[in-house]
Backbone as JSON, one array per atom type, in Angstrom:
{
  "sequence": "MGTPLGEFLRARRDATRPEALGLAVGARRRVPGLRRSELASLAGISVEYLIRIEQGSDRNPSPAVVNALAGALRLNVTEREHLRHLTKIGGGVCVGRLAQPRPDVRPAVLTLLDQFEPGIALVTNRLGDLLAFTAGFDLLARPCGLLDGPRPNLTRYVFTDARARAVFPDWGTLADERAFDLWLGPSAERTTGFSAELAAAAGEEFTRRRDQHALPTRGRLRWVHPTVGELRLDREVLELPPSDAQQFVAFLPGDDASADALRRLHVQRGTVT",
  "N": [[6.63, 19.68, -13.88], [7.38, 17.06, -12.47], [4.16, 13.81, -12.74], [2.21, 10.94, -11.18], [3.07, 8.58, -13.08], [5.16, 9.1, -14.34], [7.23, 9.34, -11.86], [6.96, 6.32, -11.48], [7.51, 5.08, -13.47], [10.18, 6.0, -13.73], [11.31, 5.14, -10.86], [11.27, 2.74, -11.42], [12.42, 2.17, -13.4], [14.75, 2.51, -12.75], [14.95, 0.4, -10.19], [15.44, -1.74, -12.55], [18.04, -4.54, -13.13], [20.61, -3.92, -15.38], [21.41, -6.37, -17.04], [19.42, -8.6, -16.24], [18.11, -7.94, -18.32], [19.08, -8.52, -20.9], [20.54, -6.44, -21.2], [24.65, -5.31, -21.96], [26.07, -4.64, -19.67], [28.47, -2.32, -18.14], [32.26, -1.1, -17.8], [32.25, 1.93, -17.41], [29.47, 2.67, -17.16], [27.41, 4.61, -15.02], [25.05, 4.48, -13.74], [23.09, 1.98, -11.93], [20.25, 1.72, -12.38], [18.61, 1.11, -15.98], [19.68, 3.2, -18.56], [18.02, 5.9, -20.02], [17.88, 5.51, -22.31], [18.75, 3.27, -23.17], [15.91, 1.82, -22.21], [13.93, 3.66, -23.96], [14.86, 1.71, -26.68], [14.26, -0.73, -25.75], [11.76, -0.85, -25.45], [10.54, 1.0, -27.98], [10.59, 3.65, -28.86], [10.94, 6.59, -28.57], [13.88, 8.56, -27.8], [13.6, 10.76, -26.1], [10.42, 11.13, -26.43], [10.32, 9.33, -23.92], [11.41, 10.76, -22.14], [9.58, 13.11, -22.27], [7.6, 12.01, -21.03], [8.41, 10.49, -18.71], [9.27, 13.43, -17.43], [6.78, 14.67, -17.05], [5.51, 16.12, -19.08], [4.1, 15.42, -21.01], [0.99, 13.71, -20.66], [-0.06, 12.39, -21.78], [0.57, 9.35, -22.88], [-0.35, 6.42, -25.3], [-2.2, 3.62, -25.44], [-0.8, 1.35, -26.63], [1.99, 2.09, -26.36], [2.12, 2.38, -23.17], [2.04, -0.21, -22.92], [4.22, -1.28, -24.34], [6.14, 0.22, -22.52], [5.28, -1.32, -20.38], [5.93, -4.34, -20.93], [8.95, -3.45, -22.12], [10.14, -2.85, -19.2], [8.79, -4.98, -18.09], [7.21, -5.77, -15.84], [5.51, -7.13, -13.95], [1.98, -8.71, -13.84], [0.29, -7.02, -11.35], [1.63, -5.14, -11.65], [1.61, -3.79, -14.24], [-1.1, -3.2, -13.95], [-0.76, -1.54, -12.25], [0.54, 0.46, -13.08], [-1.11, 1.62, -15.6], [-3.17, 2.66, -14.02], [-2.43, 4.85, -12.75], [-1.35, 6.1, -15.21], [-3.91, 6.65, -16.09], [-5.4, 8.26, -14.15], [-3.23, 10.4, -14.43], [-3.37, 11.29, -17.01], [-6.11, 12.21, -16.45], [-8.28, 11.28, -16.57], [-11.38, 10.03, -15.29], [-12.09, 7.35, -12.68], [-12.99, 4.36, -11.13], [-11.74, 3.76, -8.61], [-11.45, 6.48, -7.04], [-14.01, 6.87, -6.58], [-16.06, 9.02, -4.05], [-15.42, 7.48, -1.4], [-17.51, 5.79, 2.06], [-18.17, 7.08, 4.57], [-19.55, 5.68, 6.65], [-20.15, 1.96, 7.43], [-21.95, 0.25, 6.45], [-25.09, -2.16, 7.29], [-24.77, -3.96, 6.8], [-22.17, -5.04, 6.67], [-21.85, -4.69, 8.67], [-22.99, -6.17, 10.19], [-21.76, -9.09, 9.48], [-19.19, -8.75, 10.29], [-19.54, -9.19, 12.67], [-20.11, -11.5, 12.68], [-17.55, -12.53, 13.05], [-16.85, -12.72, 15.33], [-14.73, -14.28, 18.36], [-13.12, -13.7, 16.65], [-10.25, -11.57, 15.13], [-10.77, -8.87, 13.33], [-11.67, -6.25, 10.45], [-12.73, -3.14, 9.25], [-11.19, -1.04, 6.81], [-10.59, 1.65, 4.6], [-8.12, 2.59, 1.91], [-7.28, 5.03, 3.02], [-5.79, 3.95, 5.27], [-8.06, 4.37, 7.67], [-9.71, 2.77, 10.1], [-12.51, 1.23, 10.55], [-14.51, 0.23, 11.88], [-14.35, -2.84, 13.99], [-14.12, -5.82, 15.65], [-14.41, -6.79, 18.84], [-12.24, -8.16, 19.17], [-9.91, -7.08, 17.85], [-9.69, -4.31, 18.86], [-8.69, -6.21, 21.51], [-6.01, -6.99, 20.22], [-5.13, -4.05, 18.76], [-5.94, -2.16, 20.47], [-4.25, -2.06, 23.02], [-1.62, -1.71, 22.58], [-1.9, 1.28, 21.59], [-2.9, 1.67, 19.38], [-5.65, 2.36, 18.55], [-6.12, 4.41, 19.81], [-7.32, 7.98, 20.6], [-10.19, 9.44, 18.22], [-10.47, 9.22, 15.63], [-8.91, 6.61, 14.82], [-6.25, 5.47, 12.65], [-4.69, 3.56, 10.78], [-1.87, 4.34, 9.13], [-1.48, 6.69, 9.07], [-0.72, 5.86, 12.35], [1.51, 4.27, 12.01], [3.45, 5.63, 10.52], [3.58, 8.17, 12.71], [3.56, 8.0, 14.8], [6.06, 6.76, 17.59], [5.62, 4.33, 18.33], [5.08, 2.8, 16.78], [6.75, 1.14, 15.85], [8.19, -0.01, 17.52], [6.09, -2.39, 17.66], [5.85, -3.38, 15.41], [7.59, -5.42, 13.99], [8.34, -6.21, 11.02], [9.03, -3.4, 10.38], [8.96, -1.86, 8.29], [8.5, -2.61, 5.84], [6.12, -2.9, 6.55], [4.97, -0.14, 6.16], [6.35, 0.65, 3.32], [4.2, -0.41, 2.44], [1.84, 0.9, 3.66], [2.02, 3.51, 2.49], [2.06, 3.09, -0.07], [-0.25, 2.35, -1.13], [-1.58, 4.7, -0.62], [-1.87, 5.66, -3.53], [-3.73, 4.37, -4.23], [-6.62, 5.37, -3.0], [-9.27, 6.21, -1.98], [-10.54, 8.61, -2.43], [-9.69, 11.14, -4.6], [-8.83, 13.9, -3.32], [-9.08, 14.09, -0.4], [-7.3, 11.98, -0.11], [-5.21, 13.03, -1.24], [-4.75, 15.74, 0.5], [-4.43, 14.48, 2.83], [-1.79, 13.0, 2.0], [-0.32, 15.23, 1.8], [0.08, 16.09, 4.79], [1.0, 14.15, 6.21], [3.29, 13.92, 5.73], [4.62, 16.54, 6.44], [3.94, 15.81, 8.41], [5.95, 13.36, 8.93], [8.22, 13.37, 6.83], [10.8, 13.17, 4.89], [10.97, 9.65, 5.47], [8.41, 9.02, 4.8], [7.49, 10.37, 2.1], [9.6, 9.73, 0.57], [9.56, 6.69, 0.76], [6.52, 7.18, -0.2], [6.34, 7.87, -3.01], [8.07, 5.86, -4.28], [7.14, 3.85, -5.56], [6.73, 1.3, -5.2], [5.85, -1.61, -5.24], [4.14, -3.33, -2.79], [3.97, -6.59, -0.63], [1.51, -8.21, 0.34], [2.17, -10.3, 2.81], [2.46, -12.31, 5.31], [2.09, -10.55, 8.51], [3.93, -9.47, 11.46], [3.64, -8.93, 14.55], [3.88, -7.58, 17.67], [2.1, -7.85, 20.72], [2.4, -6.53, 24.24], [1.38, -8.16, 26.18], [0.94, -10.93, 24.9], [3.47, -11.05, 23.48], [4.98, -12.15, 20.51], [3.42, -11.95, 17.61], [2.36, -14.13, 14.95], [0.47, -13.23, 11.61], [-1.79, -14.1, 9.37], [-2.91, -12.52, 6.69], [-6.56, -11.39, 5.11], [-7.52, -10.49, 2.43], [-11.33, -8.52, 2.12], [-12.44, -6.88, -0.97], [-15.1, -4.2, -0.88], [-18.36, -3.55, -2.18], [-17.56, -0.66, -5.53], [-18.39, 1.58, -4.51], [-19.13, 1.66, -1.24], [-15.2, 2.02, -1.68], [-14.2, 0.19, 0.9], [-11.94, -1.76, 2.85], [-12.37, -5.14, 3.57], [-10.82, -6.83, 6.11], [-9.66, -9.33, 7.89], [-7.63, -11.07, 10.15], [-5.55, -14.24, 10.49], [-4.16, -16.4, 12.68], [-1.39, -17.43, 12.21], [0.4, -18.99, 13.13], [1.13, -22.21, 15.57], [1.49, -21.17, 17.4], [0.79, -18.54, 17.84], [-1.23, -18.72, 17.68], [-1.9, -20.18, 20.0], [-0.86, -17.82, 22.08], [-3.21, -16.05, 21.01], [-5.11, -17.18, 22.58], [-5.1, -17.05, 25.11], [-4.39, -14.32, 25.38], [-7.5, -14.07, 24.93], [-8.65, -14.98, 27.14], [-6.56, -13.82, 29.15], [-8.37, -11.36, 29.31], [-11.41, -12.55, 29.76], [-12.76, -13.31, 27.46], [-13.12, -16.14, 26.04], [-15.7, -18.03, 24.04]],
  "CA": [[6.39, 19.02, -13.28], [6.14, 15.63, -12.33], [3.26, 12.79, -12.37], [2.74, 9.72, -10.95], [2.73, 8.22, -14.25], [7.06, 9.62, -14.49], [8.18, 8.63, -10.51], [6.79, 5.28, -11.3], [8.66, 4.72, -14.7], [11.86, 6.6, -13.04], [11.43, 4.12, -9.78], [11.36, 1.18, -12.19], [14.05, 1.58, -14.68], [16.56, 2.66, -11.75], [15.83, -0.49, -9.82], [15.82, -2.73, -13.41], [19.71, -4.25, -13.75], [20.12, -4.07, -17.55], [21.5, -7.66, -16.97], [18.35, -8.93, -16.65], [18.08, -7.79, -20.15], [19.93, -9.29, -21.52], [22.29, -5.67, -21.7], [26.0, -5.37, -21.77], [27.09, -3.81, -18.5], [30.31, -1.62, -19.41], [32.73, -0.61, -16.67], [31.59, 3.33, -17.55], [28.62, 2.05, -16.3], [26.92, 5.86, -14.08], [24.03, 4.36, -13.55], [22.43, 1.03, -11.02], [19.25, 0.49, -13.5], [18.2, 1.26, -17.29], [19.9, 4.38, -18.97], [17.0, 6.18, -20.49], [18.3, 4.84, -23.91], [18.22, 1.91, -23.59], [14.39, 1.55, -22.02], [13.44, 4.31, -25.08], [15.19, 1.38, -27.48], [13.22, -1.99, -25.83], [9.78, 0.05, -25.43], [10.5, 1.16, -29.55], [10.35, 4.59, -29.16], [12.58, 7.97, -29.1], [14.26, 9.19, -25.9], [13.01, 12.04, -26.43], [8.9, 10.7, -26.25], [10.7, 8.86, -22.56], [11.76, 12.09, -21.4], [8.51, 13.83, -21.92], [6.79, 10.77, -20.66], [8.61, 10.54, -17.14], [9.51, 14.74, -17.03], [5.5, 15.08, -17.05], [5.05, 17.17, -19.94], [3.09, 14.35, -21.84], [-0.11, 13.29, -20.23], [-1.41, 11.18, -22.1], [0.62, 7.79, -23.62], [-1.46, 5.84, -25.52], [-2.03, 1.91, -24.56], [0.22, 0.85, -27.05], [3.34, 3.02, -25.39], [1.72, 2.08, -21.75], [2.25, -2.16, -23.19], [4.9, -1.44, -24.82], [7.12, 0.07, -21.49], [5.57, -2.5, -19.24], [6.52, -5.32, -21.38], [10.3, -3.63, -21.8], [10.35, -3.57, -17.86], [8.72, -6.94, -17.54], [6.48, -5.6, -15.1], [3.96, -8.06, -13.53], [0.63, -8.49, -13.55], [0.23, -6.6, -10.31], [2.43, -4.28, -11.91], [1.3, -2.88, -15.25], [-2.8, -2.36, -13.01], [-0.83, -0.37, -11.18], [0.76, 1.9, -14.04], [-2.28, 1.6, -16.34], [-4.18, 3.04, -13.12], [-1.21, 6.2, -12.47], [-1.72, 6.6, -16.83], [-5.48, 7.43, -15.83], [-4.63, 9.72, -13.02], [-2.42, 11.47, -15.04], [-4.34, 11.65, -18.04], [-7.16, 13.24, -15.76], [-9.66, 10.81, -16.67], [-12.15, 9.32, -13.49], [-11.01, 5.86, -12.22], [-13.99, 3.9, -9.83], [-10.75, 3.67, -7.41], [-11.57, 7.13, -6.9], [-14.81, 7.55, -5.62], [-15.72, 9.92, -2.93], [-16.13, 6.71, 0.11], [-19.06, 6.69, 2.24], [-17.89, 7.59, 5.94], [-19.32, 4.41, 7.53], [-20.12, 0.9, 7.17], [-23.0, -0.48, 6.76], [-25.53, -2.53, 8.38], [-24.63, -6.08, 6.3], [-20.89, -5.66, 6.59], [-21.2, -4.65, 10.28], [-23.88, -7.95, 10.99], [-20.6, -9.46, 8.84], [-18.23, -8.41, 11.07], [-19.97, -9.63, 13.89], [-20.15, -12.88, 12.82], [-16.18, -13.2, 13.44], [-16.02, -12.79, 16.96], [-13.94, -13.11, 18.67], [-11.52, -13.41, 15.88], [-9.74, -10.58, 14.36], [-11.4, -8.47, 11.63], [-12.17, -5.16, 10.97], [-13.41, -3.06, 7.95], [-10.9, -0.13, 7.07], [-9.79, 2.08, 3.32], [-6.99, 2.78, 1.35], [-5.84, 5.49, 3.77], [-5.85, 2.64, 6.64], [-9.11, 4.5, 8.58], [-10.07, 1.41, 11.04], [-13.99, 2.38, 10.24], [-15.65, -0.98, 12.53], [-13.73, -3.97, 14.11], [-14.47, -6.41, 16.14], [-13.58, -6.82, 19.99], [-11.29, -9.06, 19.07], [-9.01, -6.98, 17.64], [-9.7, -4.34, 19.82], [-8.15, -6.61, 22.13], [-5.02, -7.23, 19.85], [-4.26, -3.14, 18.82], [-5.79, -1.17, 21.96], [-2.94, -1.95, 24.42], [-1.06, -0.59, 21.2], [-2.1, 2.75, 20.78], [-3.23, 2.06, 17.66], [-6.94, 3.08, 18.63], [-6.13, 5.79, 20.46], [-7.25, 9.36, 19.55], [-11.51, 9.65, 17.94], [-10.5, 8.99, 14.93], [-7.75, 5.84, 14.29], [-6.42, 5.45, 11.65], [-3.06, 2.84, 10.62], [-1.05, 5.01, 8.25], [-1.15, 7.25, 10.5], [0.12, 5.07, 13.44], [3.12, 3.77, 11.49], [3.98, 7.12, 10.44], [3.73, 9.03, 13.13], [3.59, 6.93, 16.63], [7.49, 6.32, 17.96], [5.43, 3.2, 19.51], [4.76, 1.42, 15.89], [8.22, 0.07, 15.4], [8.2, -1.69, 18.7], [4.76, -3.18, 17.59], [5.71, -3.79, 14.08], [9.27, -5.51, 13.56], [8.7, -4.83, 9.52], [8.06, -1.52, 10.5], [9.54, -0.69, 7.1], [7.91, -3.26, 4.7], [4.67, -2.73, 6.58], [5.32, 1.65, 5.74], [5.69, 0.53, 2.01], [2.17, -0.88, 1.89], [0.54, 1.98, 4.11], [2.78, 4.61, 1.4], [1.35, 2.48, -1.68], [-2.19, 2.5, -0.72], [-2.18, 5.88, -0.93], [-2.71, 5.87, -4.68], [-5.36, 2.88, -4.66], [-6.71, 6.51, -1.86], [-10.55, 6.53, -2.13], [-10.85, 9.94, -3.27], [-8.06, 12.45, -4.78], [-8.97, 15.14, -3.1], [-8.39, 13.29, 0.82], [-5.69, 11.7, -0.53], [-3.64, 14.82, -1.53], [-4.86, 16.44, 1.9], [-4.02, 12.88, 4.22], [-0.42, 12.74, 2.02], [0.12, 16.44, 2.39], [-0.37, 15.65, 5.7], [1.71, 13.15, 7.03], [4.5, 14.87, 4.79], [4.66, 17.28, 7.24], [4.46, 15.5, 9.84], [6.84, 12.33, 8.76], [8.91, 14.21, 6.38], [11.77, 12.44, 3.84], [10.39, 8.55, 5.44], [6.95, 8.97, 3.87], [8.07, 11.11, 0.43], [10.9, 8.38, -0.07], [8.58, 5.53, 0.11], [5.22, 7.4, -1.09], [7.17, 7.88, -4.23], [9.55, 4.95, -5.09], [6.27, 2.71, -6.16], [7.42, -0.31, -4.62], [4.36, -2.32, -5.37], [4.74, -4.21, -1.57], [4.02, -8.32, -0.64], [1.01, -8.57, 1.58], [2.27, -11.44, 2.78], [2.11, -12.56, 7.42], [2.26, -9.59, 9.32], [4.4, -9.68, 12.89], [2.86, -7.87, 15.98], [4.33, -7.89, 19.5], [1.41, -7.43, 21.52], [2.79, -6.09, 25.36], [0.79, -8.6, 26.65], [1.54, -11.86, 24.87], [4.4, -10.88, 22.57], [5.33, -11.62, 19.56], [2.31, -12.72, 17.31], [2.18, -13.78, 12.86], [-1.2, -13.32, 11.44], [-2.43, -14.19, 7.71], [-4.13, -11.35, 6.25], [-7.06, -12.55, 4.44], [-8.33, -8.86, 2.48], [-12.05, -8.9, 0.56], [-13.03, -5.88, -1.26], [-16.18, -4.23, -0.39], [-18.73, -2.36, -3.67], [-16.55, 0.82, -5.19], [-19.38, 2.57, -4.04], [-18.23, 1.41, -0.65], [-14.79, 2.0, -1.34], [-13.21, -0.35, 1.83], [-12.39, -3.44, 2.57], [-13.16, -6.33, 5.09], [-9.83, -7.43, 6.84], [-9.8, -10.27, 8.86], [-6.46, -11.64, 10.79], [-6.18, -15.18, 11.4], [-2.52, -16.94, 13.17], [-0.35, -17.91, 11.21], [1.1, -20.45, 13.39], [0.21, -23.0, 16.51], [2.07, -20.5, 18.98], [0.65, -16.96, 17.04], [-2.8, -19.37, 17.68], [-2.23, -20.15, 21.44], [-0.95, -16.72, 22.18], [-4.17, -15.34, 21.46], [-6.41, -17.84, 23.47], [-4.24, -16.81, 26.43], [-5.31, -13.39, 25.57], [-9.03, -14.16, 25.24], [-8.38, -15.89, 28.56], [-7.22, -12.73, 30.46], [-10.18, -10.5, 29.52], [-11.78, -13.38, 29.79], [-13.46, -13.25, 26.34], [-13.05, -16.82, 24.95], [-16.59, -18.79, 23.97]],
  "C": [[6.05, 17.96, -13.12], [5.04, 14.98, -12.54], [3.89, 11.73, -11.64], [3.25, 8.94, -12.01], [5.01, 8.23, -13.86], [7.81, 9.42, -13.15], [8.07, 7.78, -11.09], [8.15, 4.54, -12.21], [10.26, 4.81, -14.33], [12.22, 5.44, -12.13], [11.78, 2.66, -10.0], [12.09, 0.92, -12.87], [15.46, 1.81, -13.42], [16.16, 0.96, -10.9], [15.38, -1.77, -10.8], [17.23, -2.6, -14.02], [18.88, -4.67, -15.52], [20.63, -6.1, -18.01], [20.54, -8.28, -16.86], [18.11, -9.23, -17.5], [18.08, -8.15, -20.78], [21.16, -8.02, -21.94], [23.37, -5.94, -21.28], [25.54, -4.53, -20.42], [28.5, -4.11, -18.74], [30.62, -1.66, -17.69], [32.65, 0.93, -16.42], [30.51, 3.44, -17.1], [27.98, 3.88, -15.01], [26.54, 5.42, -13.5], [23.5, 2.91, -12.76], [21.95, 0.25, -12.03], [20.24, 0.9, -15.23], [19.13, 2.77, -17.58], [18.41, 4.72, -20.17], [16.98, 5.62, -22.14], [18.12, 3.44, -24.63], [16.59, 0.98, -23.22], [13.55, 2.29, -23.52], [13.5, 2.66, -26.15], [13.79, -0.04, -27.24], [12.38, -1.58, -26.4], [9.65, 0.37, -26.65], [10.27, 2.73, -29.31], [11.13, 5.86, -28.97], [12.6, 8.33, -27.41], [13.88, 10.3, -25.82], [11.82, 12.22, -25.85], [9.21, 10.63, -24.69], [10.62, 10.12, -22.2], [10.34, 12.92, -21.3], [7.22, 13.53, -21.08], [6.61, 11.17, -18.48], [9.09, 12.6, -16.7], [7.68, 15.26, -16.61], [5.01, 15.63, -18.1], [4.22, 16.89, -21.07], [2.51, 13.45, -21.37], [-0.23, 11.96, -20.4], [-0.6, 10.17, -23.1], [-0.29, 7.51, -24.65], [-1.24, 4.47, -24.97], [-1.43, 1.46, -25.53], [1.39, 1.32, -26.21], [2.69, 2.47, -23.96], [2.79, 1.01, -22.11], [3.01, -2.25, -23.43], [6.45, -1.49, -23.63], [6.45, -0.79, -20.41], [5.87, -3.55, -19.62], [8.48, -5.37, -21.18], [11.19, -3.3, -20.14], [9.94, -4.79, -17.67], [8.03, -6.6, -16.2], [4.98, -6.9, -14.89], [2.78, -7.87, -13.29], [0.12, -7.44, -12.6], [0.53, -4.65, -10.52], [1.49, -3.32, -12.82], [-0.3, -2.46, -14.69], [-2.32, -1.47, -12.86], [-0.27, 1.44, -11.98], [-0.18, 2.1, -14.99], [-3.2, 2.5, -15.14], [-3.45, 4.58, -12.84], [-1.53, 6.89, -14.7], [-2.89, 6.96, -16.38], [-5.78, 8.81, -15.27], [-4.14, 11.41, -13.98], [-3.05, 12.67, -16.28], [-5.86, 12.66, -17.61], [-8.88, 12.46, -16.0], [-10.0, 9.6, -15.02], [-12.78, 7.89, -13.64], [-11.97, 5.28, -11.09], [-12.69, 4.08, -8.99], [-10.81, 5.56, -6.99], [-12.99, 8.13, -6.68], [-14.78, 8.06, -4.39], [-16.0, 8.34, -1.97], [-16.92, 6.74, 0.43], [-18.05, 6.51, 3.84], [-18.33, 6.59, 7.31], [-19.46, 3.41, 6.96], [-21.76, 0.77, 7.1], [-23.5, -1.42, 6.96], [-25.03, -4.34, 8.05], [-23.03, -6.37, 6.16], [-20.91, -5.85, 7.86], [-22.31, -6.09, 10.99], [-22.41, -8.62, 10.5], [-19.74, -10.13, 9.79], [-18.52, -8.99, 12.45], [-20.11, -11.18, 14.29], [-18.35, -13.08, 13.22], [-15.64, -13.14, 14.34], [-15.66, -13.99, 17.43], [-12.91, -13.68, 17.91], [-11.08, -11.83, 15.68], [-10.27, -9.89, 13.11], [-11.41, -7.03, 11.99], [-12.4, -4.94, 9.25], [-12.61, -0.96, 8.5], [-10.78, 0.55, 5.56], [-8.39, 2.4, 2.9], [-6.26, 4.16, 2.02], [-5.45, 4.88, 5.24], [-6.8, 3.67, 7.56], [-9.17, 3.77, 9.16], [-11.89, 2.22, 11.36], [-15.08, 1.94, 11.69], [-14.23, -1.84, 12.2], [-14.85, -4.56, 15.48], [-14.37, -6.58, 17.73], [-12.25, -7.91, 19.82], [-9.52, -8.4, 18.25], [-9.02, -5.6, 18.11], [-8.46, -5.09, 21.6], [-6.2, -6.78, 22.0], [-4.52, -5.39, 19.8], [-4.48, -1.94, 19.97], [-4.64, -0.83, 22.99], [-1.71, -1.53, 23.47], [-0.56, 0.93, 21.13], [-2.52, 3.08, 20.1], [-4.56, 2.92, 17.49], [-6.82, 4.42, 19.22], [-6.56, 7.05, 19.58], [-9.09, 8.77, 18.89], [-11.34, 9.12, 16.7], [-9.0, 7.91, 13.98], [-7.51, 6.01, 13.21], [-4.68, 4.79, 11.2], [-2.03, 3.6, 9.67], [-0.29, 5.82, 8.68], [-0.11, 7.03, 12.03], [1.38, 4.87, 12.73], [3.96, 5.15, 11.24], [4.73, 8.01, 11.53], [4.12, 8.87, 14.92], [5.11, 6.29, 16.99], [6.88, 5.23, 18.23], [5.41, 1.83, 18.15], [5.62, 0.58, 15.62], [8.63, -0.83, 16.34], [7.41, -2.93, 18.2], [4.93, -3.54, 16.53], [7.1, -4.03, 13.97], [9.38, -5.77, 12.36], [7.9, -4.58, 10.0], [8.15, -1.36, 8.58], [8.44, -1.42, 5.79], [6.5, -2.71, 5.18], [4.37, -0.45, 5.95], [5.1, 1.52, 4.67], [4.52, 0.3, 1.55], [1.37, 0.35, 2.22], [1.05, 3.59, 2.58], [1.93, 4.18, 0.2], [0.1, 2.87, -2.01], [-2.59, 3.18, -1.25], [-2.5, 6.2, -2.52], [-3.28, 4.96, -4.93], [-6.63, 4.4, -3.61], [-8.58, 6.4, -2.5], [-11.43, 7.75, -2.73], [-9.98, 10.82, -3.19], [-8.13, 13.17, -4.52], [-8.46, 14.98, -1.69], [-7.43, 12.66, 0.52], [-4.44, 12.74, -0.68], [-3.78, 15.03, -0.46], [-3.75, 15.34, 2.88], [-2.53, 12.88, 3.79], [-0.25, 13.72, 2.62], [0.8, 16.22, 4.2], [0.75, 14.81, 6.38], [3.34, 13.52, 6.59], [4.78, 15.76, 5.16], [5.18, 16.95, 8.14], [5.85, 14.09, 10.61], [7.84, 13.08, 7.93], [9.1, 12.88, 5.42], [10.94, 10.03, 4.26], [9.56, 8.56, 4.73], [7.47, 9.52, 2.99], [8.3, 10.36, -0.12], [9.13, 7.46, -0.81], [6.8, 5.69, -0.45], [6.03, 7.16, -2.91], [7.85, 7.46, -5.26], [7.96, 3.42, -5.85], [6.62, 1.56, -5.95], [5.77, -1.33, -4.14], [4.67, -4.32, -4.0], [3.69, -5.68, -1.53], [3.16, -8.66, 0.71], [0.89, -9.74, 2.01], [1.94, -11.95, 4.87], [2.66, -10.87, 7.67], [3.15, -10.11, 11.24], [3.77, -8.69, 13.84], [2.9, -8.04, 16.91], [3.36, -7.43, 19.59], [1.91, -6.73, 22.9], [2.69, -7.05, 26.61], [1.81, -10.11, 26.77], [2.23, -12.17, 23.48], [3.99, -10.93, 21.39], [3.99, -12.45, 18.42], [2.53, -12.81, 15.21], [1.46, -14.23, 12.98], [-0.41, -13.04, 9.84], [-3.63, -12.94, 7.7], [-4.66, -11.37, 5.33], [-8.16, -10.57, 3.31], [-9.67, -9.38, 1.28], [-12.37, -7.14, -0.02], [-14.23, -5.89, -2.08], [-16.34, -3.71, -1.7], [-17.78, -1.61, -3.6], [-17.67, 1.21, -5.06], [-19.17, 2.63, -2.53], [-16.83, 2.25, 0.09], [-13.66, 1.85, 0.16], [-12.87, -1.67, 1.72], [-12.35, -3.93, 3.76], [-11.01, -7.26, 5.52], [-10.01, -8.65, 7.97], [-8.15, -10.65, 9.25], [-7.0, -13.62, 11.27], [-4.5, -15.58, 11.73], [-2.43, -17.64, 12.75], [0.69, -19.17, 11.61], [0.39, -20.99, 14.68], [0.59, -21.87, 17.42], [1.81, -19.36, 19.06], [-1.21, -17.69, 18.2], [-2.89, -19.66, 19.81], [-2.33, -18.76, 22.52], [-2.45, -15.64, 22.6], [-5.47, -16.15, 21.49], [-5.77, -17.17, 24.61], [-5.01, -15.54, 26.17], [-6.81, -13.14, 25.44], [-8.99, -14.32, 26.79], [-8.49, -15.15, 29.77], [-8.09, -11.65, 30.64], [-11.67, -11.2, 30.18], [-13.43, -13.04, 28.59], [-13.78, -14.33, 25.4], [-15.0, -17.47, 25.15], [-16.26, -19.81, 24.23]]
}
């Protein structure tokens, strides 16, 4: 049985072009990425050991081996951090990010949220639960169906609600982001259950994105509102204390047209101050 660590290494090996590492590309090459023998050689380990890591029979590679693999694959800082995180998970090490999250939002954080009115801000977690939000976010999200139901969740909406593809023109990028964040979920038990729920509901569309371990670029988000049209929103994410396992997210207009559209939205709803 494989492990997240093995899946990540295979995904990165398949995605790494040999020529990018100065390796010769022969006409008889049958794989687009690196061969196991090539990665093992670059990392200074045996092919047999790399197979054991990728297949999950060795779940505790040493820090030296992990660093050697990261160097061989030329991982960036974020990818190296994710690799080490997966190594800890696979080895049964308790890591801070897997702490049980708060089911509620602390009063101080709610007060901070109030200060953003009438702007767009919310408190969420890695699973995508929308735990608290401003009236400005409500104006943006409710007409799109994102807040339907008693426990709105962005990840579930993206993968199981047909409206999501129209609301988010860059749906694939957002879907990759939401799937990846489950690896950093606030509770191993809850993350596993939620992931199984999405796998049953969305099938290969979700599982492929979850298992490819593609680190997302969390840049500008395009959001199509049914009343004011397309918005370009920049996101700023503030990590709350580890005991909360939550994030404070603020959305800012990314251009003048989006700022004007948001003002029109508030005028229509009579919320301009």
